[in-house]
C-alpha positions as CSV (number, residue, x, y, z in Angstrom):
1,X,6.7,3.5,28.9
2,X,5.7,6.0,26.4
3,X,7.5,8.6,24.4
4,X,6.9,12.2,24.3
5,X,6.0,11.9,20.5
6,X,7.0,9.7,17.5
7,X,6.2,9.8,13.8
8,X,6.5,7.3,11.3
9,X,5.7,7.0,7.6
10,X,5.4,3.9,5.1
11,X,5.4,4.1,1.3
12,X,2.9,3.6,-1.3
13,X,3.6,0.8,-3.8
14,X,3.2,-0.4,-7.5
15,X,3.0,-4.0,-8.3
16,X,4.8,-3.7,-11.6
17,X,4.7,-7.1,-12.6
18,X,2.9,-10.3,-11.1
19,X,-0.9,-9.0,-10.7
20,X,-3.0,-11.9,-9.6
21,X,0.0,-14.4,-9.8
22,X,0.9,-13.1,-6.7
23,X,-1.9,-14.5,-5.0
24,X,-0.4,-17.9,-5.4
25,X,2.9,-19.2,-3.8
26,X,4.2,-20.7,-6.9
27,X,4.5,-17.1,-8.5
28,X,5.9,-13.9,-7.5
29,X,5.4,-10.1,-7.8
30,X,7.7,-7.1,-8.6
31,X,6.7,-4.5,-6.4
32,X,8.3,-0.9,-6.0
33,X,8.0,1.3,-3.3
34,X,7.0,4.7,-4.2
35,X,8.0,8.2,-2.5
36,X,4.3,8.8,-1.7
37,X,3.9,7.9,1.9
38,X,1.3,7.9,4.7
39,X,2.5,9.4,7.9
40,X,1.3,8.7,11.6
41,X,2.3,11.1,14.4
42,X,1.5,9.9,18.1
43,X,1.7,12.1,21.1
44,X,0.2,12.3,24.6
45,X,-3.4,13.4,24.6
46,X,-3.6,16.7,26.1
47,X,-5.8,17.3,29.1
48,X,-6.5,19.7,31.9
49,X,-4.5,19.3,35.0
50,X,-5.7,16.6,37.1
51,X,-8.0,14.9,34.1
52,X,-7.1,11.2,33.5
53,X,-8.7,9.9,29.8
54,X,-8.7,6.4,28.9
55,X,-9.4,7.7,25.4
56,X,-7.5,7.7,21.9
57,X,-8.1,10.3,19.5
58,X,-7.4,9.9,15.7
59,X,-7.5,12.6,13.4
60,X,-7.0,12.9,9.7
61,X,-7.1,16.5,9.2
62,X,-6.7,16.5,5.6
63,X,-10.2,15.4,5.2
64,X,-13.8,16.9,6.5
65,X,-15.0,15.6,9.8
66,X,-12.4,12.9,9.9
67,X,-11.8,12.3,13.6
68,X,-12.5,9.1,15.6
69,X,-12.4,8.5,19.4
70,X,-11.8,5.4,20.9
71,X,-12.3,4.2,24.5
72,X,-10.3,0.8,25.1
73,X,-10.5,-1.9,27.6
74,X,-8.6,-5.3,28.3
75,X,-11.1,-8.2,27.4
76,X,-11.6,-11.0,29.6
77,X,-9.9,-14.4,29.4
78,X,-6.9,-12.6,27.9
79,X,-8.8,-12.0,24.9
80,X,-6.6,-8.7,24.1
81,X,-7.6,-5.0,24.0
82,X,-10.8,-4.3,22.6
83,X,-11.6,-0.4,21.2
84,X,-14.9,1.2,21.2
85,X,-15.7,4.0,19.1
86,X,-17.2,6.7,21.0
87,X,-19.8,8.6,19.2
88,X,-21.9,11.7,20.1
89,X,-18.9,14.1,20.4
90,X,-19.5,17.2,18.5
91,X,-15.9,16.8,16.6
92,X,-16.3,13.3,15.8
93,X,-17.4,11.4,12.7
94,X,-20.0,8.6,13.1
95,X,-18.8,6.5,10.6
96,X,-16.3,3.6,11.3
97,X,-12.8,3.5,9.8
98,X,-12.1,-0.4,9.9
99,X,-8.5,-0.1,9.1
100,X,-7.8,2.3,11.9
101,X,-9.9,0.8,14.4
102,X,-8.5,-2.7,13.6
103,X,-4.9,-1.4,13.4
104,X,-5.4,0.2,16.9
105,X,-7.0,-2.8,18.5
106,X,-4.3,-5.3,17.3
107,X,-1.2,-2.8,18.2
108,X,-2.4,-2.0,21.6
109,X,-3.5,-6.1,22.3
110,X,0.4,-6.7,21.4
111,X,1.4,-3.9,23.6
112,X,-0.5,-5.3,26.5
113,X,0.9,-8.8,25.8
114,X,4.5,-7.9,25.8
115,X,4.7,-5.2,28.3
116,X,2.0,-6.0,30.8
117,X,1.7,-2.1,31.7
118,X,-1.4,0.2,31.8
119,X,-2.2,1.5,28.4
120,X,-2.4,5.6,28.5
121,X,-4.1,7.9,26.3
122,X,-2.8,9.4,23.2
123,X,-3.6,11.6,20.1
124,X,-2.8,10.4,16.7
125,X,-2.6,12.3,13.7
126,X,-2.4,10.9,10.0
127,X,-1.3,12.7,7.2
128,X,-1.3,11.5,3.6
129,X,1.3,12.7,0.7
130,X,-0.7,14.4,-1.6
131,X,-0.6,12.1,-4.6
132,X,-2.4,9.3,-2.8
133,X,-5.6,10.9,-3.7
134,X,-6.9,12.5,-7.0
135,X,-7.5,16.6,-7.1
136,X,-8.3,16.8,-10.7
137,X,-8.4,20.6,-10.4
138,X,-4.8,20.1,-11.3
139,X,-2.9,18.8,-14.4
140,X,0.5,18.1,-15.6
141,X,3.2,17.3,-12.7
142,X,3.6,20.6,-11.2
143,X,4.8,20.0,-7.5
144,X,2.0,21.2,-4.9
145,X,2.6,21.2,-1.2
146,X,3.8,17.8,0.4
147,X,0.5,17.7,2.5
148,X,-2.7,19.8,1.2
149,X,-6.5,19.7,2.3
150,X,-8.6,17.7,-0.2
151,X,-11.7,19.5,0.9
152,X,-13.9,16.4,1.1
153,X,-15.1,13.7,3.6
154,X,-12.6,10.7,3.2
155,X,-15.2,8.5,1.9
156,X,-15.5,10.9,-1.1
157,X,-11.9,10.9,-2.0
158,X,-10.8,9.3,-5.2
159,X,-7.7,7.0,-4.3
160,X,-4.9,7.0,-7.1
161,X,-4.2,3.1,-6.2
162,X,-1.0,3.7,-4.6
163,X,-2.0,1.1,-1.7
164,X,-3.1,3.7,0.8
165,X,-4.8,1.0,3.1
166,X,-1.6,-1.1,3.4
167,X,0.6,2.0,4.0
168,X,-1.7,3.4,6.7
169,X,-2.0,0.1,8.5
170,X,1.6,-0.2,8.6
171,X,2.7,3.3,9.7
172,X,-0.1,3.4,12.0
173,X,0.5,0.1,13.6
174,X,4.4,1.0,13.8
175,X,3.9,4.3,15.2
176,X,1.6,2.8,18.1
177,X,4.0,0.3,19.0
178,X,6.9,2.9,18.8
179,X,5.2,5.2,21.4
180,X,3.9,2.4,23.8
181,X,7.2,0.2,23.8
182,X,10.6,1.2,24.4
183,X,13.5,0.0,22.2
184,X,14.5,-2.7,24.4
185,X,11.0,-4.4,23.7
186,X,10.5,-3.3,20.0
187,X,13.4,-1.9,17.9
188,X,11.9,-1.2,14.4
189,X,15.2,-0.2,13.1
190,X,16.4,-3.9,13.5
191,X,15.7,-6.9,11.3
192,X,13.7,-8.6,14.1
193,X,11.7,-5.7,14.7
194,X,10.6,-5.1,10.9
195,X,9.7,-8.8,10.9
196,X,7.7,-8.5,14.1
197,X,6.1,-5.3,12.5
198,X,5.7,-7.2,9.1
199,X,3.8,-9.9,11.0
200,X,1.5,-7.7,13.0
201,X,0.7,-5.3,10.2
202,X,-0.2,-8.3,7.7
203,X,-2.7,-9.8,10.4
204,X,-4.1,-6.2,11.1
205,X,-4.8,-5.5,7.5
206,X,-6.2,-8.9,6.5
207,X,-8.5,-8.6,9.5
208,X,-9.7,-5.6,8.2
209,X,-10.0,-6.4,4.8
210,X,-11.9,-9.4,6.0
211,X,-9.7,-12.0,3.9
212,X,-6.1,-13.1,3.9
213,X,-4.7,-11.4,0.8
214,X,-1.5,-12.0,-0.7
215,X,0.3,-9.1,1.3
216,X,2.7,-7.7,-1.2
217,X,1.4,-4.2,-0.4
218,X,2.2,-4.5,3.5
219,X,5.6,-6.1,2.5
220,X,6.4,-3.2,0.4
221,X,5.3,-0.7,3.2
222,X,7.3,-2.4,5.7
223,X,10.3,-3.2,3.5
224,X,10.4,-1.2,0.3
225,X,10.8,-2.3,-3.2
226,X,11.3,-6.3,-3.4
227,X,10.4,-9.1,-5.3
228,X,7.7,-11.0,-3.2
229,X,6.6,-14.5,-2.6
230,X,3.3,-14.4,-0.4
231,X,3.0,-16.3,3.0
232,X,0.5,-19.4,3.5
233,X,-2.8,-18.4,4.3
234,X,-2.8,-20.9,7.0
235,X,-0.7,-18.6,9.2
236,X,-3.5,-16.1,9.9
237,X,-6.6,-18.5,9.6
238,X,-6.6,-19.9,13.0
239,X,-6.0,-16.4,14.8
240,X,-9.6,-15.4,15.5
241,X,-11.0,-12.0,16.5
242,X,-9.8,-9.4,19.0
243,X,-12.0,-10.0,22.2
244,X,-11.9,-14.1,21.6
245,X,-10.6,-16.2,24.5
246,X,-6.7,-16.3,24.4
247,X,-6.7,-14.0,21.4
248,X,-3.4,-12.1,23.1
249,X,-1.7,-15.1,23.1
250,X,-2.3,-16.2,19.7
251,X,-1.4,-12.9,18.3
252,X,1.9,-12.7,20.3
253,X,2.6,-16.1,18.7
254,X,2.0,-15.2,15.2
255,X,3.8,-11.5,15.6
256,X,6.9,-13.2,17.3
257,X,6.5,-16.4,15.1
258,X,7.1,-18.8,17.8
259,X,4.8,-21.7,16.3
260,X,7.3,-24.1,14.9
261,X,4.6,-25.8,13.1
262,X,3.2,-22.7,11.4
263,X,6.0,-20.3,10.5
264,X,6.0,-17.2,8.4
265,X,7.1,-18.3,4.9
266,X,6.9,-15.2,2.4
267,X,10.2,-14.5,0.7
268,X,11.2,-11.0,0.4
269,X,14.0,-10.3,-2.2
270,X,15.5,-6.6,-2.2
271,X,18.5,-7.4,-4.1
272,X,16.7,-8.1,-7.4
273,X,14.1,-5.1,-7.4
274,X,16.4,-2.6,-9.2
275,X,15.8,0.1,-11.7
276,X,18.5,1.7,-13.8
277,X,20.1,5.2,-13.2
278,X,18.3,7.8,-15.6
279,X,15.0,5.8,-15.8
280,X,11.9,6.8,-13.4
281,X,9.1,4.7,-12.7
282,X,6.2,7.2,-12.8
283,X,2.5,6.9,-12.3
284,X,-0.4,8.7,-14.3
285,X,-3.6,9.2,-12.5
286,X,-6.7,8.7,-14.6
287,X,-9.1,9.7,-11.7
288,X,-11.3,6.8,-12.0
289,X,-10.3,3.9,-9.7
290,X,-11.2,0.3,-9.8
291,X,-12.9,-2.0,-7.3
292,X,-10.2,-4.3,-7.0
293,X,-12.0,-7.0,-5.2
294,X,-14.5,-7.3,-7.8
295,X,-11.9,-7.9,-10.4
296,X,-9.8,-10.5,-8.3
297,X,-13.0,-12.6,-7.8
298,X,-13.8,-12.8,-11.5
299,X,-10.4,-13.8,-12.3
300,X,-10.0,-16.5,-9.8
301,X,-13.2,-17.9,-10.9
302,X,-12.1,-18.2,-14.3
303,X,-9.0,-20.1,-13.0
304,X,-11.0,-22.5,-10.9
305,X,-13.4,-23.0,-14.1
306,X,-10.5,-23.4,-16.4
307,X,-7.4,-24.5,-14.6
308,X,-5.3,-25.7,-17.3
309,X,-5.7,-22.5,-19.6
310,X,-5.1,-20.5,-16.6
311,X,-2.0,-22.4,-15.5
312,X,-0.4,-22.5,-18.7
313,X,-0.9,-18.6,-19.2
314,X,0.0,-17.8,-15.8
315,X,3.3,-19.8,-16.2
316,X,3.9,-17.5,-19.5
317,X,3.5,-14.6,-17.7
318,X,5.6,-15.6,-14.7
319,X,8.3,-16.1,-17.1
320,X,7.6,-12.5,-18.7
321,X,7.8,-11.0,-15.2
322,X,10.9,-12.7,-14.2
323,X,12.4,-11.5,-17.6
324,X,11.4,-8.0,-16.8
325,X,13.2,-8.0,-13.3
326,X,16.3,-9.3,-14.9
327,X,16.6,-6.8,-17.4
328,X,15.8,-3.9,-15.1
329,X,18.7,-5.5,-12.9
330,X,21.2,-6.1,-15.8
331,X,20.5,-2.4,-17.0
332,X,21.0,-1.1,-13.2
333,X,24.4,-2.9,-13.0
334,X,25.7,-1.8,-16.2
335,X,28.2,1.3,-16.6
336,X,26.2,4.2,-16.0
337,X,28.2,6.4,-17.9
338,X,26.8,4.4,-21.2
339,X,23.7,5.1,-22.8
340,X,21.3,2.3,-22.2
341,X,19.5,0.4,-25.0
342,X,16.1,-0.3,-23.8
343,X,14.8,-2.0,-26.7
344,X,14.9,-5.3,-25.1
345,X,12.9,-3.9,-21.8
346,X,10.6,-2.3,-24.2
347,X,9.7,-5.9,-25.8
348,X,9.4,-7.7,-22.5
349,X,6.7,-4.7,-21.4
350,X,5.0,-5.3,-24.6
351,X,4.7,-9.2,-24.2
352,X,3.6,-8.7,-20.7
353,X,0.9,-6.6,-21.8
354,X,-0.1,-8.7,-24.5
355,X,-0.5,-11.8,-22.1
356,X,-2.4,-9.2,-19.6
357,X,-4.8,-8.6,-22.4
358,X,-5.1,-12.4,-23.4
359,X,-6.0,-12.9,-19.6
360,X,-8.4,-10.0,-19.7
361,X,-10.6,-11.6,-22.5
362,X,-10.5,-15.3,-21.3
363,X,-11.6,-14.1,-17.7
364,X,-13.8,-11.5,-19.1
365,X,-12.5,-8.7,-16.8
366,X,-11.0,-5.2,-17.5
367,X,-7.3,-5.7,-16.5
368,X,-6.0,-3.4,-19.1
369,X,-9.4,-1.8,-20.4
370,X,-9.7,-0.3,-23.7
371,X,-9.3,3.4,-22.8
372,X,-6.0,2.4,-20.6
373,X,-4.7,0.5,-23.7
374,X,-5.1,3.8,-25.7
375,X,-3.3,5.9,-22.8
376,X,-0.2,3.5,-22.6
377,X,0.0,3.4,-26.4
378,X,0.0,7.1,-26.6
379,X,2.3,7.5,-23.9
380,X,4.7,4.7,-25.5
381,X,5.0,6.6,-28.7
382,X,6.5,9.4,-26.5
383,X,10.4,9.3,-27.3
384,X,12.1,8.2,-24.1
385,X,9.0,6.5,-22.8
386,X,10.2,3.0,-22.6
387,X,6.9,1.4,-21.8
388,X,4.1,1.0,-19.4
389,X,1.3,-1.1,-17.7
390,X,-1.8,-0.9,-15.5
391,X,-0.2,-2.1,-12.5
392,X,-1.3,-4.7,-9.8
393,X,-4.8,-6.0,-10.4
394,X,-5.5,-3.6,-13.4
395,X,-8.6,-1.7,-14.2
396,X,-9.0,2.2,-13.9
397,X,-6.2,2.8,-11.3
398,X,-3.2,4.9,-12.2
399,X,-1.0,3.6,-14.9
400,X,2.8,2.9,-14.2
401,X,5.5,4.1,-16.9
402,X,9.2,3.6,-17.3
403,X,10.5,7.0,-18.3
404,X,13.9,8.6,-19.4
405,X,14.4,11.7,-17.5
406,X,14.6,13.7,-20.7
407,X,11.2,12.5,-22.0
408,X,9.2,14.2,-19.1
409,X,8.4,17.6,-21.0
410,X,7.0,16.1,-24.1
411,X,5.1,13.5,-21.7
412,X,3.7,16.4,-19.7
413,X,2.6,18.3,-22.9
414,X,0.9,15.2,-24.2
415,X,-1.0,14.3,-20.8
416,X,-2.3,18.0,-20.4
417,X,-4.3,17.8,-23.4
418,X,-5.2,14.2,-23.4
419,X,-8.6,12.8,-24.2
420,X,-9.9,9.2,-24.5
421,X,-12.7,7.6,-26.8
422,X,-15.5,5.9,-25.6
423,X,-14.8,3.1,-23.4
424,X,-15.7,0.0,-25.1
425,X,-15.4,-2.3,-22.0
426,X,-18.5,-0.5,-20.4
427,X,-16.5,1.0,-17.5
428,X,-15.9,4.6,-16.4
429,X,-14.5,6.8,-18.6
430,X,-11.0,8.2,-18.2
431,X,-11.2,11.7,-16.2
432,X,-8.6,14.3,-16.2
433,X,-5.2,12.6,-16.7
434,X,-2.4,13.8,-14.4
435,X,1.1,12.7,-14.0
436,X,1.6,12.1,-10.3
437,X,4.8,13.4,-8.8
438,X,5.8,10.4,-7.3
439,X,8.8,8.1,-8.3
440,X,10.4,4.7,-7.2
441,X,11.8,4.5,-3.5
442,X,13.4,1.8,-2.3
443,X,13.1,2.4,1.2
444,X,10.5,1.0,3.2
445,X,9.2,2.1,6.9
446,X,11.0,5.3,8.2
447,X,11.0,7.7,11.4
448,X,10.1,11.1,10.4
449,X,10.9,14.4,12.2
450,X,7.6,15.4,14.1
451,X,8.1,19.3,13.2
452,X,6.8,18.5,9.6
453,X,3.7,18.0,10.9
454,X,2.8,21.2,12.8
455,X,0.6,22.8,10.5
456,X,-2.0,19.9,10.6
457,X,-1.7,19.4,14.4
458,X,-4.0,20.6,17.1
């Protein structure tokens, strides 16, 4: 069974506390969803009367030449559904999109495994809220249209570090599953359905990345803001590749969590990921971007080389991160009519930043580069800016700030003319600084009205 059309979206994320630590099950990460979303719309592929196609077309119309056409076929020995990019069409790009291709293969394989029905053709459109990518012709936080044309190939777009790949895989997988499966087989609004979506999205995202990551970004895309403890990597290590014998059964077992000896063991705590009323979690884009993989490799190499030093520092950081979550919750549950005293929260953030810079020095990795330190310090001097961090793995992605509502005008004035001194870390210089229009969003995956995409549909 297929529906006439479906549309779902998944939020971006910011790992406010727990960068690097979240890779280890001994530690946790405090991750907040953001109201910048990746949207995926699926409908029947229009064809001429009497014409039947076994083809799925995926478009990302905000970028130049961003169209991928796929054929699909059932593999022998229950190996799942293999998708093959069809090249040579005048409108299609020749480059691969590994995240789309992998998510499509995993979703179709699961659909085939639990329904046994023939999979029909479809047309899939992906659109991203504006703040997922830098568009440096704009400054300040002036609200633009929700979706804009970025006028560049997708390979040349500068990401702002909001977790686009995890949101894409989650929204894409959810939309394909919702289109091809009725609610009796998979209800994404139920707890059980969300858990199955989480499991298949984690599997597809790891396969597309070529490694088993912590999964905090996918968890936030599915569930929204939470305190997250990662799953055991062994859950996915035996899955194998699409097309390998019995892949379909293994995938179904992983998604349905039916292997009693290898159960999903992540912990997702939404009740303790809170932000008090009157305080906003904002992102400030510096138009650089980092290669996160390189940073992570160097930090993990330091941890392996000096385990005692690293363990002591990580334990201290974990305590600081827990203090941050507790203080945010305490403030959120306090009487909202009273003026909050943010001095303790400010001190906790400064302590965490100090520990992060210590890890930067010891691992010889620019987790909080000097240019980001300068920007954070300048922002923190604005009255009403409680503090900020370089979130996640750090580097040169957008910084995160906790800001009182009344501080926005002065903060915008600062950023509109902000310039940084030379970067002592040898990394890229900060480009034009822009306060993104995103803020915290506690909602994870959600259904969308299909008519909001009409201007982007063919």
